[in-house]
C-alpha positions in Angstrom: 23.5 107.2 105.9 22.4 110.6 105.6 20.1 111.9 103.1 22.8 113.6 101.2 24.7 110.3 100.8 21.5 108.1 99.9 19.9 110.5 97.6 22.3 112.7 96.4 19.6 115.4 96.2 17.6 115.7 99.6 14.7 117.9 99.8 15.9 120.4 102.3 18.9 121.0 100.1 16.7 121.5 97.0 14.6 123.9 98.8 17.3 126.0 100.1 18.8 126.3 96.7 15.4 127.9 95.1 15.2 130.6 98.1 17.9 132.6 96.2 14.7 133.2 93.4 13.1 135.1 96.3 15.7 137.2 97.3 15.5 140.4 95.3 18.8 142.6 94.6 18.7 146.3 94.7 15.7 146.5 96.4 16.2 149.9 97.6 16.7 151.2 94.1 14.7 151.5 90.9 15.5 148.2 89.0 14.1 146.0 86.0 13.2 142.4 86.5 16.0 139.8 86.2 17.9 141.2 89.2 17.4 138.0 91.9 20.3 136.4 93.8 19.8 133.5 91.9 20.5 135.3 88.5 23.2 137.2 90.0 25.0 134.0 91.3 24.5 132.5 87.7 25.9 135.2 86.0 28.8 135.2 88.5 29.8 131.7 88.0 29.5 132.0 83.8 31.9 135.0 84.3 34.3 133.1 86.5 34.6 130.5 83.5 35.5 133.1 81.5 38.3 135.0 83.8 39.5 131.4 84.6 40.2 130.6 80.8 41.7 133.7 80.1 43.9 133.3 83.1 45.0 130.2 81.7 45.5 131.0 78.3 46.9 134.4 78.9 49.1 134.1 82.0 49.8 130.2 82.2 47.9 129.8 85.0 47.7 126.3 86.8 44.0 126.5 88.3 42.4 124.1 90.7 38.7 124.2 88.5 37.5 121.8 91.8 38.2 124.4 93.9 36.6 127.5 91.6 33.3 125.5 90.9 33.0 124.2 94.7 34.0 127.6 95.8 31.1 129.2 93.9 28.8 127.0 95.5 30.0 127.7 99.0 29.7 131.4 98.2 26.3 131.0 97.1 24.9 129.2 100.2 26.9 131.5 102.4 25.3 134.9 100.7 21.9 133.1 100.6 22.0 133.1 104.1 23.5 136.3 104.9 20.8 138.2 102.1 19.1 140.7 104.5 22.4 142.3 104.9 23.2 145.1 102.7 26.3 144.6 100.5 28.6 147.5 102.4 27.7 146.2 105.9 28.1 142.6 104.9 31.9 143.4 103.2 32.3 145.5 106.6 31.0 142.7 108.7 33.3 140.4 107.0 36.3 142.3 107.1 36.2 143.0 110.7 34.1 139.8 112.0 34.9 137.3 109.4 35.6 134.3 111.3 32.8 134.6 113.9 30.0 135.4 111.1 31.2 132.3 109.3 30.9 130.2 112.0 27.4 131.6 112.9 26.6 130.7 109.0 27.9 127.1 109.1 25.6 126.7 112.3 22.5 128.0 110.4 23.3 125.9 107.4 23.4 122.8 109.3 20.1 123.7 110.9 18.1 124.7 108.0 19.8 121.9 105.8 20.5 119.0 108.4 21.5 117.0 105.2 24.5 118.5 105.1 25.4 118.1 108.9 28.8 116.3 109.6 29.3 115.9 105.6 32.2 116.2 103.6 30.8 119.1 102.1 30.6 121.1 105.0 34.1 120.4 105.9 35.2 121.7 102.6 33.4 124.6 103.0 34.8 125.4 106.5 38.3 124.9 104.9 37.5 127.0 102.0 36.5 130.0 104.3 38.8 129.6 107.2 42.0 128.6 105.4 44.0 131.1 103.3 45.0 128.7 100.4 43.9 128.8 96.6 44.4 132.7 96.8 44.2 133.1 92.6 41.0 130.9 92.4 39.4 132.9 95.2 40.8 136.0 93.6 38.9 134.9 90.3 35.7 134.4 92.2 35.5 137.6 93.7 36.6 139.6 90.3 33.5 137.5 89.0 31.3 138.5 92.0 31.9 142.2 91.3 32.0 142.1 87.5 28.2 140.6 87.8 27.5 143.6 90.3 29.1 146.1 87.8 26.9 144.8 85.0 23.7 145.0 87.4 24.6 148.5 88.2 25.5 149.7 84.7 21.8 148.9 83.9 20.4 150.5 87.1 22.6 153.5 87.4 20.7 155.8 84.8 17.6 155.0 86.4 18.9 156.1 89.7 20.8 159.1 88.8 21.0 161.9 91.3 19.5 160.0 94.0 21.5 160.3 97.2 24.4 157.5 97.4 24.4 156.2 93.7 27.8 157.8 93.0 29.3 156.5 96.1 28.1 152.9 94.8 29.5 153.6 91.7 32.9 154.9 92.9 33.0 151.6 95.2 32.6 149.0 92.4 35.2 150.6 90.1 37.6 150.5 92.8 37.0 146.6 93.8 37.4 145.9 90.4 40.8 147.7 90.0 42.0 145.3 93.2 41.3 142.6 90.5 42.9 144.3 87.1 45.8 141.9 87.5 43.7 139.3 86.0 43.7 138.9 81.9 39.9 138.4 81.9 39.2 141.6 84.0 41.7 143.6 81.6 39.8 142.3 78.5 36.4 143.0 80.0 37.4 146.5 80.8 38.6 147.1 77.1 35.0 146.7 76.1 35.5 144.3 73.5 34.7 140.8 72.6 35.1 139.6 75.8 32.6 142.1 77.3 30.1 141.3 74.4 30.1 137.7 75.4 29.3 138.8 79.3 26.8 141.4 78.1 25.3 138.7 75.6 24.9 135.8 78.3 23.2 138.6 81.0 20.4 138.5 78.6 19.3 135.1 79.7 18.4 136.7 83.2 15.4 138.3 81.3 14.3 135.2 79.7 11.5 134.3 81.8 10.8 130.5 82.3 6.9 129.5 82.1 6.2 132.4 80.2 2.6 131.2 79.8 2.1 130.6 83.1 1.9 132.7 86.6 4.0 131.7 88.9 6.1 132.3 92.6 8.8 132.6 92.4 9.6 133.7 89.0 12.7 132.4 87.4 15.1 133.1 84.6 16.6 130.7 82.1 19.7 132.2 83.7 18.8 131.1 87.5 17.4 127.5 86.2 21.0 126.9 84.6 22.6 127.5 87.9 20.0 125.1 89.9 20.8 122.5 87.3 24.5 122.9 87.8 24.4 122.6 91.3 22.4 119.9 91.4 24.6 118.2 89.0 27.5 118.7 91.5 25.9 117.0 94.5 24.5 114.3 92.1 28.5 113.7 90.6 29.6 113.5 94.4 27.2 110.9 95.1 28.2 108.7 92.0 31.7 108.8 93.2 32.8 110.9 90.1 36.3 112.0 89.5 37.8 115.4 89.8 37.5 116.2 86.2 33.8 114.6 85.8 32.6 116.9 89.0 33.7 120.0 87.3 32.6 118.9 83.9 28.8 117.8 85.0 28.6 121.2 87.0 29.7 123.3 84.0 27.5 121.0 81.3 24.5 122.1 83.9 25.6 125.8 83.7 26.0 126.2 80.0 23.4 123.9 78.9 20.9 126.5 77.9 23.4 128.8 76.2 21.5 128.6 72.6 18.7 129.9 74.2 20.2 133.6 74.4 19.8 133.4 70.9 16.7 131.5 70.0 15.0 132.2 73.2 13.1 129.3 75.3 11.3 127.3 73.1 9.0 124.8 75.4 9.0 121.0 75.2 5.8 120.8 73.9 6.1 122.6 71.0 9.3 120.6 70.5 7.6 117.2 70.6 4.8 118.5 68.5 6.1 117.8 65.0 8.1 115.2 63.9 11.6 116.5 63.0 11.2 120.0 64.9 13.6 119.2 67.6 16.3 118.5 65.2 15.8 121.6 63.3 15.9 123.8 66.4 19.1 122.2 67.5 20.4 123.0 63.6 19.5 126.6 63.9 21.0 126.7 67.5 24.3 125.1 66.2 24.4 127.6 63.2 23.5 130.7 65.4 25.9 129.6 67.9 29.0 129.6 65.3 27.8 132.6 63.5 27.2 134.9 66.7 28.4 133.9 69.7 31.4 131.8 69.3 33.3 134.6 67.5 33.1 136.5 71.1 35.3 133.5 72.2 38.8 132.6 71.5 39.1 129.7 69.3 40.7 127.2 71.6 37.6 127.5 73.7 35.1 126.8 70.9 35.2 123.1 71.4 34.4 123.1 75.3 31.3 125.6 74.6 29.9 123.1 71.8 30.6 120.2 73.9 28.7 121.7 76.9 25.8 122.9 74.7 25.2 120.7 71.7 24.6 117.3 73.2 23.7 118.6 76.6 21.8 115.7 77.3 23.8 112.8 76.3 26.5 111.1 78.4 29.9 111.4 76.6 33.5 111.3 77.1 36.3 112.6 75.1 38.8 110.3 73.2 41.9 111.7 71.1 40.5 114.9 71.2 36.9 114.2 69.9 33.9 113.9 71.9 32.2 110.2 71.6 28.5 109.8 72.5 27.8 107.0 75.0 24.6 104.8 75.4 24.0 104.0 79.2 25.6 105.1 82.1 29.2 106.1 81.8 31.6 102.9 82.6 33.8 103.3 85.7 36.4 102.8 83.0 35.9 106.4 81.7 35.6 108.0 85.1 39.0 109.3 84.8 40.0 112.9 84.2 41.7 112.2 80.8 37.9 111.4 79.3 36.7 114.3 80.4 33.5 112.9 81.1 29.7 114.5 81.1 27.0 113.0 82.6 24.3 114.3 80.1 21.5 111.8 81.2 21.8 112.6 84.9 21.8 116.5 84.0 18.6 115.7 81.8 17.2 114.1 85.0 18.0 117.4 87.3 16.7 119.5 84.1 13.2 117.9 84.7 13.8 117.8 88.5 14.2 121.7 88.5 11.2 122.5 86.2 9.2 120.3 88.5 10.3 122.3 91.5 9.5 125.4 89.7 5.7 124.1 89.4 5.6 122.7 93.2 6.9 125.7 95.0 4.4 127.8 93.2 1.4 125.4 93.7 2.6 125.7 97.8 2.5 129.3 97.4 -1.1 129.0 96.1 -0.4 130.1 92.6 -1.2 127.1 90.1 -2.6 126.7 86.3 -2.9 123.9 84.0 0.7 123.8 82.9 1.9 123.5 86.6 -0.3 120.9 87.6 0.4 118.8 84.7 4.2 119.0 85.1 3.3 117.9 89.1 1.9 114.7 88.1 3.8 113.7 84.7 7.2 114.2 86.2 7.0 111.8 89.2 5.4 109.1 87.1 8.2 109.5 84.3 10.7 108.8 87.0 9.0 106.5 89.2 11.5 103.9 90.2 14.3 105.3 87.8 17.7 105.3 88.8 20.1 107.1 86.4 24.1 106.9 87.0 23.4 106.0 90.6 21.0 108.6 91.4 17.8 107.1 92.7 15.6 110.0 90.8 12.5 108.4 91.7 12.9 108.5 95.3 14.0 112.3 95.2 10.5 112.8 93.6 8.9 110.9 96.7 10.2 113.5 99.0 7.8 116.1 97.2 5.0 114.0 96.2 4.6 112.6 99.7 3.6 116.1 100.6 1.1 116.6 97.5 -0.8 113.5 98.6 -1.1 114.4 102.2 
């Protein structure tokens, strides 16, 4: 049994995911903070959700959400592996030598993440890149990629006006987006109306720094953090034998779980716990602001899903007859069916804590520490010692890192 099969979250995979937090985008241009590959990929997946929902609603598309989620993860890993190649060169290489470049990426990933070798995941990744099926899902992901890039470029454009090549980049991005104008969501975003405002609003999560009270390397934002939790949630769902809908919901639950923080900013856990009833009050404020500010930017038919992903983010839940039902304990096998729309909130809370632990662990490994980081490194492994959530042995996942600390 491989580490991926036994743990769900092997160390080599977790550390590779976090490499994206080190990768700076537009690093030959004047740019603000918040332009890492991790943040860009997270924004892309949020935009993907918007485009996919618009395509279903406006064009009656029948989409495979599992392909959308997995395709996003495949493309994320692919891009991290090829990060040193500038985008124009990367796209030309993919056009001319795509199959050969893909094979090289597969080999490199299996060397750098041995737990993925000979896995079903790698088999599906090869199929995704090498075969021509799922054209609409792949187009949605490509469009989301260019929209996330265009969002960044609109910010840096005025900082770089007059610098050689910037107008060519502007033209190239516009040309690429025009190729996807058949998508309903691309048309709506181009109209500069409510949908564009939503994309802009969630983009602010890129600039909300995690651990703002502590120096840390690599710095991560709320935006990057939610993608880490989402990807971890996906692999946990796969390990527990989740149905297709549950796999998708666990990823999306991780992706959107901190969405209210775009309205309230990150309120750290010690403050929430310091005063009795404060956490409930914060939830009440988040709920009100979501309904007053954020939800009006989205179609009414989406509101229930967005609230489901954000308001009870760390509680196990299903849907019965259109209503959200909160569960105690793990989700029973009887509810492990697409029709119940299960979400493993307790597992996602474990992933959320693990992501926080990794943010502290990696910084300390780089030689930058503080009392805040040291406290997390000590407390969370104890909290999860011997703990199993939905079949995921979180205690053993932590042991992969505590063994390094102790040695």
